[in-house]
N, C-alpha and C positions, 0 to 999 in steps of 0.2 A: 588492573584494569585498562581499557583501551579508551576511557573517556577522553584523554589528552587529545586522541587522534579523531575525535567525532565531537562535532558542535550540534547540540539538539537542536532543531529549528524551531523557531517561535516558542521558545521555552517559557517566558514570562507569560506570555498569552495564554499557553495551554494549562498551565498551573492555575491561574486566575480564572480561565473557564471552568475547571473542574472544583475549585474552591474546597480543597481538602481540609477536613475538621478531624479533631481528635476523636479517636475511637472507630473513623470510617475504613472502609475498605475498598480498595481502589486496584484496578488491573490495568497494565500495560501491556497491550498485545502485540506490541512490537519492540521488544527490550533493548535490541541492538547492544549499546555500550553503556546502557544504564542511565544516560544524562536526564531523561524525563523522571525516570523512576527515583533517582537520587533527589531531585528537586520535589517531587512529591512527599517522601519522607522526611527532608528537610523541613517542608511548610507546615506538618502538623504529626502529632504523635498519633500516627495511624499506621495500617498495615498494608502491605503492596504484594500484588502476584505479578510476576513478570514472565509472559510467555514470548518464544521465539522459536521459529521451525530450523534455526541455523544452530547447530550442536555448538559451534565454537563460541556464540554470543552467550550461551548458558554457562559453559564452562569459564569464558571469561570473565563472567560477573561473580565469582567466587568472593572476591575481595569485598564486594558491596554487600554480598549476604552478609559476611563477618562484621562488616561495618554496622549494619543495621539492628544487629543485637536481636534477632527473633521477629523483626517485624517484616522481613521481605523471604518470598519462596519464589525461586525460580523454576521453570519447568519447560522441557523442548516440547512445544505443540505448536499448531497452526492456530492462528487468533479466530478462525472460522468455528472453532470448538471451544471458544472461551467460556461459554455458560456451562459446558460440561467441566472443563478444567475448573472453574470456579466451585461448582457443586462438589467435586471430588477431592479437592484440597482445602474445603472449608472457608471459602470466601463469599459464598453466596447467601443473601443477594448482595449485590454490589452498589457502593455509593459512586462510582465513576469509572470510565472506560476509557483509555486513550489509545488511538490508533494514528501512528505515524507511518504513513503508506509509502512504497516504493522500496527502492534499494538504499541501503546505508553507504555512508562515505568509507566506513571501514571496509566493507566488502568490495568496493571500488578499488580501495587502494592495495589490496590483496590480489596482485597479479595471477596467482595461481587459481583464483574463483572463477576468472574468466570472465568478468562483467564489463572490464574497461577497455576501450580502445585507445586508451592513452597508455597503457602498460601491456606488454607482450605476456601472455599466458596462454593456458590450454582455453581452448573454446567450448567452456562449459556453461556457467551462469545458474547452475542449480543451488537455490537457497537451501534446500533441505533434500529430504528423500523424494526422489523422482527418478522416473525411468528415461524421460525424455532430456536430451542434453541440446545446446545451442548447435552443436557440431552435428548432430543427427539431423535437425532442421534443414540445415544448409546444404547437407551432402545428399538428402533423400527426397525432400520435398520438390515437387514439379515447378516449373518457372511461374505458372498460374498460382500455384498456392502460395510461394513466396511473396509474389506481387501483392496478394490481398491480404495477406498477413502483415506485411510491412506498411502497407496503405492504411489499413484498417487500425492497427494498434499502433504503429510508429506515426501515422498521419502524414507518412512521407509522399510529397506530390510527384517525385519521381521513383516511385516505387517499382514502375516496370521495367525502368532501366537499371535499377539497383538488382532485381530478380535475374535479369537477362545476364548481367556481367558475372553474378554468382554462378549461374549454370554454365557459362562458357569457361569460367576458371576452373570448376571442378573437373571440369572433363581432363584437365591436365594433370591435377593433383587434388585429392580432396582436402578440404579445408580442417586444419587442426589447430590453428593458433589465431588468437584474437588480432594479432598484427596483420596477418595475411587477409582476413576479412575486412579490417578497416580500410587496408589500402585498396582493396578491389572495390569497396563502395566509394571510397573518394574519388576513384578513377572515373565511376559511372555518373557522379554527379559533378557536373559543370555549372559554375554561376559566380556571384561575386563573392568576395572574399568576407565573412562574417565572424563573430566571437565564436559561433555554434559550429562544431565540428561536423563535416557532411555526415560522419558516420552514426553521429548521435541517435536519430530517428530509428534507423535499423537495429543499431543494439537496444534501445529502448523496446522495440517490438519483439525482438527475440527473448529477451529477458522476461517481458510480461507472458509470453507464450509459454516457456518453459516452465514457469511458476504459476500457471493460472491465475494470475493476480486479480483479474476483474471478477472472477468466479468467487475467488478467496474473500474480496471485500464485500461483495454483496451477502455472502454468508455471513461474514463477521457482523455485519450490520444487524442482520436478524439475530445472531445469537447475542448481541449487545443487549436488545430489545428483551429478551428473555430474560437474561441475566441481573438488568439493572433495578434496583427497589424504586419506589415513587419517590421522585424528587431527587435521583440520582442522575448523573450527566455523562453524556456521549461526547467526546470530544476527538474530532478526526482531522488529521493534517494530510492532505493530498497535493501531488506536485504535478499531476498528469491532467488534461481535461477530461479524459474517459473516466478516471477515479472520481475527480470531482463531481462529474454528472450523476454517477451512482450515489454519491453522498446526498447531493441536492435533491435528486428525486425519490431516496429514501426519506428524507423528513417532510418533504413535501406531501408524500403519500401517508406519513404517519401523523401529520400535524391537524389541526381544525379544518374543516370543510369551508369553501370559500363563502362568502354571503350568497344567498341564491338570487338568481336574476328573474324579474317578473315576467320576461319574456320566453323563460324556458319552464317545463314542467318541472315539479318538485321531486327530488330524488332523496331515497334515503342515504345518509353519509354514514359511514364508519365511525367507531371512536377514535379519537385522537390519544395516541401512546406516547407521543413526545410534543413539546411544545420548543420551537426554535427560539434562540436566545437573541437572534440578530438577523435581518432580513437578508442582509450580504454577509460574505464570509469576510473574516479578518485576514489581513496579508501582512507580511513582515515589515518591519520599520524599515526606512532607508538606512539608518545606521546599521543595522544588522545584514542587510543585502550588501553594504559595503564590505563588511567584516567577513561575511560568507555568502558567496555568491550563489550557493545552491539555495538559499531562502528566497531568491528573486519569485519563484513561480508556485510558492508554497500558499496554500489556502486554509484556514482553520475554520470549520464549521462546529457549531455547538447546539445540542438538544437536550432539553430537560425531561425526564420520565414522568409520565401523568400516573395516574391510579388505575388506567384501565388495563385490562389484561393484555398481553402480547398477543398479536394478531397472528393468524396463520395463513393468510393471503401472501403470495410472493409478488411484489412491485416490480421485479427486475426480470421476469420470465420472458417478456417479447424482447425487451433490449439485449439481454444476454445471449439470446437465441444465435445471433448474429456472430458473436464472439466465442461461444462454446463450438460452434462449429469449426471454427479454426483449430481448437484444442483437438479436436476428434480426428481431423485430419492426419496428425502425426500419430494416432494409436490404432492404425489399421490392423 
């Protein structure tokens, strides 16, 4: 197992939010090293289905499957298809779904995966089967496309300077290594020295683009709505403001309608499919952040499924159009 190399973020809070019970059926849509899944199985005599689009994560979970003695099933799949996976593998309807978004620390630690600007490796960043790599993007996209992607997904204020530096550097030699790109980005960003590496936001943008992460989150939330039974809970840990915005928007759109204003005409509200369990997201404790700096940006939002049927309307269409156009740029 790789669990020793990976510290699951907000483990105690996530398990408490799901409130696992004996006989329950739970799904971890981002299995990773299995830390959250193991804790679920230890908390109750329940069954768990672990999904991950990364084949190495599923292979690495063999020891945990053996330890669980029939209570754990692993499958290589995207969590956007979690409802179909739960049906096919006999776990539907679900009592709980957990999504721990973003890249795992074990992926960052594996230089050959190309996720990290701290470890030299091939410029890849693909979590699973994908036709587009980070090298494809930085070597083929125009300066304008790169600038827009780095600004939008990485929220990098100096995206234009980074994009220009990338385009100029690739004229001499195409990018193939993470260290080459990291040095180019660092050279393009001048400012005060901080704890955050200047390459962080650019690498984040490329990773999200390569793996279509925002679209995956949106589809995964809708799939969870379809798969959960009444009273079932959805717990989502996000690390990025764009991801958290999607989760917040989803729960707001699926929750009870706000009280009508006497100054506005009465409109028909759609049935609430979720009840959020807290107005504000939970964050990691100071103690956890000291022990695991990755937890400092983590936010946990939790909703409980109502008895209403899953809705077919898509609350993300307008918001995601801006980001999906970036993905289409690389699939000309």
